[in-house]
C-alpha positions in Angstrom: 15.2 -4.9 -27.2 12.6 -3.9 -24.9 9.5 -6.1 -23.4 7.3 -3.9 -25.0 9.2 -5.0 -28.6 7.6 -8.6 -27.8 4.1 -7.4 -27.6 1.7 -8.5 -30.7 0.6 -5.9 -32.7 -3.0 -6.4 -31.9 -2.4 -5.9 -28.4 -4.4 -2.3 -27.5 -2.4 0.2 -26.7 -3.8 0.8 -23.4 -2.6 -1.8 -21.7 0.8 -1.4 -22.5 0.8 1.7 -20.0 0.1 -0.7 -17.6 3.4 -1.6 -15.3 3.8 -4.5 -13.0 4.4 -4.8 -9.0 7.8 -6.2 -8.7 7.2 -8.0 -5.5 5.5 -10.3 -7.2 7.8 -10.8 -10.0 10.4 -11.5 -7.3 8.2 -13.9 -5.3 7.7 -15.8 -8.4 11.7 -16.0 -9.4 12.7 -16.8 -5.1 9.9 -19.6 -5.4 12.0 -21.0 -8.9 15.2 -20.9 -6.8 13.5 -22.9 -4.2 12.4 -25.6 -6.4 15.9 -26.0 -7.4 16.7 -26.5 -3.4 18.2 -23.2 -2.4 16.4 -22.1 1.2 14.8 -18.7 0.7 14.0 -16.1 3.2 10.9 -14.3 2.1 11.2 -10.5 2.8 9.7 -9.3 -0.5 5.5 -9.7 0.2 3.6 -7.4 1.9 1.2 -9.5 3.8 1.0 -10.6 7.2 2.6 -13.7 8.4 -0.4 -14.1 10.7 -3.5 -16.5 10.7 -7.3 -14.5 9.7 -8.3 -14.6 13.5 -10.9 -17.8 14.0 -13.9 -15.2 14.8 -13.9 -13.9 11.1 -13.0 -17.3 9.4 -16.5 -18.8 11.4 -18.0 -16.0 10.7 -17.5 -16.7 6.7 -18.6 -20.4 7.2 -22.0 -19.5 8.9 -22.3 -17.1 6.1 -21.8 -20.1 3.5 -24.0 -22.1 5.3 -26.6 -19.3 5.8 -26.9 -18.9 2.0 -24.6 -16.0 1.2 -22.9 -18.0 -1.9 -24.9 -16.0 -4.9 -24.7 -12.4 -6.4 -24.5 -9.7 -3.5 -25.9 -5.8 -4.4 -23.2 -4.1 -6.2 -22.4 -1.3 -4.3 -22.1 -4.0 -1.1 -24.8 -5.2 1.7 -26.0 -2.6 3.6 -25.3 -4.4 6.7 -21.5 -4.1 5.9 -21.6 -0.3 4.7 -23.1 0.7 7.7 -20.7 -1.1 9.8 -17.5 0.5 7.5 -19.4 4.0 7.6 -19.3 3.1 12.1 -16.1 2.1 11.7 -15.0 5.5 10.0 -16.4 7.7 12.7 -14.9 5.4 15.4 -11.2 5.3 14.0 -11.1 8.0 12.0 -13.4 10.8 12.5 -15.1 10.7 9.2 -18.6 11.8 9.1 -20.0 9.2 6.8 -23.7 6.9 6.0 -23.8 3.6 3.9 -24.6 6.0 1.3 -20.7 7.1 1.0 -19.3 3.4 1.2 -19.1 0.8 -1.5 -17.3 -2.6 -1.1 -15.0 -3.4 -3.5 -12.5 -6.8 -3.9 -9.2 -5.6 -2.3 -7.4 -2.0 -2.2 -6.7 -2.1 -5.9 -10.4 -1.0 -7.7 -10.2 1.9 -5.7 -7.4 3.2 -7.2 -8.3 2.0 -10.5 -11.8 3.5 -9.9 -11.1 6.7 -9.1 -8.9 7.4 -11.9 -11.4 6.2 -14.1 -13.6 8.4 -12.2 -12.0 11.6 -12.2 -9.0 12.2 -13.9 -9.0 12.9 -18.0 -6.4 12.6 -20.6 -4.4 15.5 -19.9 -4.9 15.9 -15.8 -1.9 15.8 -13.2 -2.0 13.3 -10.7 0.6 13.8 -7.5 1.6 10.5 -6.1 4.3 10.2 -3.2 7.4 8.7 -4.8 9.0 6.2 -3.8 5.5 4.8 -3.4 2.9 1.9 -4.2 3.9 1.4 -8.2 0.3 0.6 -9.0 -0.5 4.4 -8.3 1.9 5.4 -11.3 0.4 2.5 -13.7 -3.7 3.5 -12.9 -2.7 6.9 -13.1 -0.9 6.4 -16.7 -3.8 3.7 -17.8 -6.2 6.7 -17.6 -3.9 8.7 -19.6 -3.3 11.2 -16.8 0.0 12.9 -16.0 2.0 11.4 -12.9 3.4 14.1 -10.7 6.3 12.7 -8.3 6.3 13.7 -5.0 9.8 13.2 -3.7 9.9 11.4 -0.1 13.7 11.3 1.4 15.1 9.7 4.4 16.5 13.1 5.5 12.8 14.0 6.2 12.1 10.2 7.5 10.0 10.2 4.3 7.6 12.7 5.4 6.3 15.1 2.8 7.9 18.2 2.4 4.7 20.5 2.5 6.5 23.6 0.7 7.8 21.0 -2.4 3.7 19.2 -2.5 2.8 23.4 -3.2 5.4 23.8 -5.8 3.8 20.8 -7.9 0.2 22.0 -7.9 -0.5 23.5 -11.3 -3.8 24.7 -13.0 -3.8 21.1 -14.6 -3.1 19.3 -10.8 -6.9 17.0 -10.6 -6.0 14.9 -7.8 -3.2 14.3 -5.0 -2.4 10.6 -3.4 -1.8 10.4 -0.2 -0.8 6.8 1.7 -0.7 7.2 5.6 1.5 5.3 6.8 3.6 4.4 3.7 4.5 1.5 1.8 7.6 1.1 1.0 8.9 3.6 3.1 6.8 3.2 6.7 6.8 7.1 6.9 4.1 9.3 8.2 2.1 11.9 7.3 2.3 13.6 10.9 -1.1 15.7 11.7 0.4 19.0 10.6 1.0 17.9 7.4 -2.5 17.0 6.4 -3.8 20.1 8.3 -1.3 22.2 6.0 -2.1 20.2 2.8 -5.8 20.8 3.5 -5.0 24.6 4.1 -2.9 24.8 0.6 -6.1 22.8 -1.1 -9.0 25.4 0.3 -8.4 27.6 -2.5 -8.2 24.7 -5.1 -12.2 23.1 -4.6 -11.2 21.4 -7.9 -8.4 19.2 -6.7 -9.5 15.7 -4.9 -7.5 13.4 -2.7 -6.9 9.8 -2.6 -6.4 9.3 1.0 -5.0 5.5 0.7 -5.0 4.5 4.3 -5.4 0.7 4.3 -1.7 0.7 6.9 -3.4 3.2 9.8 -4.1 0.7 12.5 -0.2 -0.4 12.1 1.4 3.1 13.5 3.7 2.8 15.9 5.0 6.4 16.5 3.8 9.8 15.6 -0.1 11.6 15.4 -2.0 11.6 12.3 -5.3 12.0 10.8 -7.8 11.1 8.0 -7.9 14.4 5.5 -11.4 13.3 4.9 -12.0 14.2 8.9 -11.5 17.6 7.8 -15.0 18.8 7.1 -13.7 21.2 4.1 -11.9 18.0 2.5 -14.4 15.4 3.7 -16.5 15.4 -0.2 -13.1 15.9 -1.9 -11.9 13.0 -0.4 -11.7 9.2 -1.4 -10.7 7.1 1.3 -9.5 3.6 0.4 -9.1 1.0 3.2 -9.7 -2.6 3.4 -9.2 -5.9 5.3 -5.9 -7.3 4.4 -3.1 -5.7 6.2 -5.5 -5.0 9.4 -6.9 -8.4 9.6 -4.6 -10.4 7.8 -7.3 -11.0 5.2 -5.2 -10.3 1.6 -6.6 -13.8 0.1 -10.1 -12.3 0.8 -10.2 -9.8 -1.5 -12.3 -7.5 0.3 -11.9 -3.5 0.7 -13.9 -0.3 0.8 -14.1 3.6 -0.6 -15.6 5.9 0.9 -16.2 9.0 -1.0 -19.3 11.4 -1.7 -22.0 10.5 -3.1 -21.9 11.4 -6.7 -18.7 9.7 -6.6 -19.9 6.3 -5.3 -22.6 6.3 -7.7 -19.8 6.4 -10.3 -18.1 3.8 -8.7 -20.9 1.3 -8.9 -21.5 2.0 -12.6 -17.5 0.5 -12.7 -18.4 -2.1 -10.7 -21.8 -3.3 -12.7 -19.0 -3.5 -15.8 -16.2 -5.0 -14.6 -16.7 -7.8 -11.2 -20.2 -7.1 -10.5 -20.2 -7.2 -6.8 -17.9 -8.3 -4.0 -17.7 -11.9 -2.8 -20.9 -12.4 -0.3 -19.8 -14.5 2.2 -16.6 -12.6 2.8 -18.5 -9.5 3.5 -20.2 -11.1 6.1 -16.8 -12.3 7.7 -15.9 -8.5 7.3 -19.0 -7.2 9.1 -17.4 -9.6 12.2 -13.8 -8.4 11.3 -15.0 -4.9 12.5 -17.3 -5.4 15.0 -16.0 -8.4 17.0 -13.0 -8.2 19.6 -10.3 -6.1 18.2 -7.6 -8.0 20.4 -5.9 -9.5 17.3 -5.0 -6.4 15.7 -3.3 -5.2 18.8 -1.2 -8.2 19.4 -0.4 -8.1 15.1 0.5 -4.5 15.8 2.3 -5.4 18.7 4.7 -8.5 17.2 5.3 -5.8 14.4 6.8 -3.1 16.5 9.1 -5.6 18.2 10.1 -6.9 15.3 10.9 -3.4 13.5 12.4 -2.0 16.6 14.9 -5.3 16.5 15.7 -5.2 12.6 16.2 -1.4 12.4 18.7 -1.6 15.0 20.5 -4.4 13.5 20.5 -2.9 9.9 21.9 -0.1 11.3 25.0 -2.1 13.0 25.8 -3.2 9.1 28.6 -1.5 8.3 27.4 1.0 5.3 23.8 0.5 6.0 21.7 3.1 7.3 18.4 3.0 8.3 15.6 4.9 9.4 12.8 4.0 11.9 9.9 3.5 10.2 6.6 4.9 11.8 3.8 2.9 10.8 3.2 -0.3 8.0 5.6 -3.6 7.8 8.4 -2.3 6.2 12.1 -0.6 6.6 13.3 1.1 3.6 17.2 1.2 4.5 19.9 3.0 2.3 22.3 0.8 0.7 24.3 3.4 -1.9 27.6 3.0 -0.2 27.9 -0.6 -1.8 28.0 1.4 -5.3 25.4 -0.6 -6.6 22.2 0.0 -8.1 19.4 -0.6 -6.1 18.6 -3.7 -8.3 21.6 -5.1 -8.4 22.0 -5.3 -4.8 18.2 -7.5 -4.8 18.8 -9.5 -7.2 22.7 -10.4 -6.2 21.3 -10.9 -2.7 18.5 -13.1 -3.6 21.0 -15.5 -5.8 23.8 -15.6 -3.5 22.2 -15.3 -0.5 18.8 -16.4 -0.9 17.2 -13.2 0.8 14.3 -12.0 -1.5 13.7 -8.6 -1.1 12.2 -5.7 -3.3 14.3 -2.7 -5.0 14.1 0.7 -4.1 13.4 1.6 -8.0 10.3 -0.8 -8.0 8.8 2.1 -6.1 9.3 4.6 -8.3 13.0 6.9 -9.4 13.4 8.5 -5.7 13.8 4.9 -4.3 17.4 4.2 -6.0 19.9 3.5 -3.2 17.0 1.8 -1.1 16.0 -1.8 -0.5 12.5 -2.7 0.9 12.4 -5.1 3.3 9.0 -6.6 5.2 9.1 -7.5 8.6 5.9 -9.4 8.4 7.5 -12.9 8.7 9.3 -13.7 12.0 12.1 -12.7 14.5 14.2 -15.8 13.6 14.0 -15.3 9.5 14.8 -11.9 10.4 17.9 -12.6 12.6 19.0 -15.1 9.8 18.8 -12.6 7.1 20.4 -10.1 8.9 23.3 -12.7 9.4 23.2 -13.5 5.7 23.1 -9.7 5.1 26.1 -8.9 6.9 28.0 -11.4 5.2 26.6 -10.4 1.6 27.7 -6.6 2.5 31.5 -7.9 3.3 32.1 -9.2 0.3 30.9 -6.7 -1.3 32.9 -4.3 0.3 35.9 -6.9 -0.1 35.2 -6.8 -4.0 35.6 -3.2 -3.9 39.2 -2.9 -2.2 
């Protein structure tokens, strides 16, 4: 019996097309084990372990004192929309005005709203696999057809542009780019982006959702936003926000940059769903964009230090292979040599060694044989986790002997 078999008949079918996000399920299980006395190292959640910078917190307090505690404009305050337009010009080379910007409560609304705005039943949507699981969930909810674009360790989790080209059909409506990528830490190099734009020049009916939530956390390589290419600007929806760059996950604020017609449709969806994004959070976001950026640099440098140590340590464990991630704060090591599925490996690792991390297939079928480790935690925690992982892998080898 599957979980769906237990769903009451009165539940609408459309809800059955949604799927969850395993990281939160793993967190819940880890918390249960902690409540029973187990010492758990949390490597499952994609959340910076840094405090939101004080200047941003102070801006929120001041905004509340100044009366930003009621409803705000559906599209967001003009002050923030203008700040976003200036920011994407500076950091992404995207030609935008406030009329191209909508402020939304987090990153996921842009995914959902994009599917509801663009995807008709039967339309095909190409998305990265392994990739963020909510992409596929939203595609299915809109009755689109998910078309996975495989990303492999052999190519450092870069896209195979020729493979992507082969996936495009007359039914293709949307291509999703996540750059840098979750869960792999791979990037779309500048030449990849230019090649994709070249492929799409003769298909003006295909749009791109470019998820750039981690783009300030890129360590190696050179990339660009596809929306910075003039021919692609009006066909690209840029997803970005404040959660990763400014350690503001709980503030629930993000934005989408798109053509004016799409922004107007997003406005209607906002009116019919959440009305508006939190007012004082928006004022804090203005400070995040316009204020000092040294905290972003400091956080990135810390992540890079952890990345370098962790990947080297993982590759010293017999049976584990790990590419060097180019961005974000995830490692995606190959554990296939141990003969367990990625879920079996992750489940046993949690239950036997107290390490909470995500299994590869929670990010799609092409994630099999891998686990995702979030290094958004202290170096001390990572070192203890590696020692436990060594002990666990040795146990698995002894079981096979």
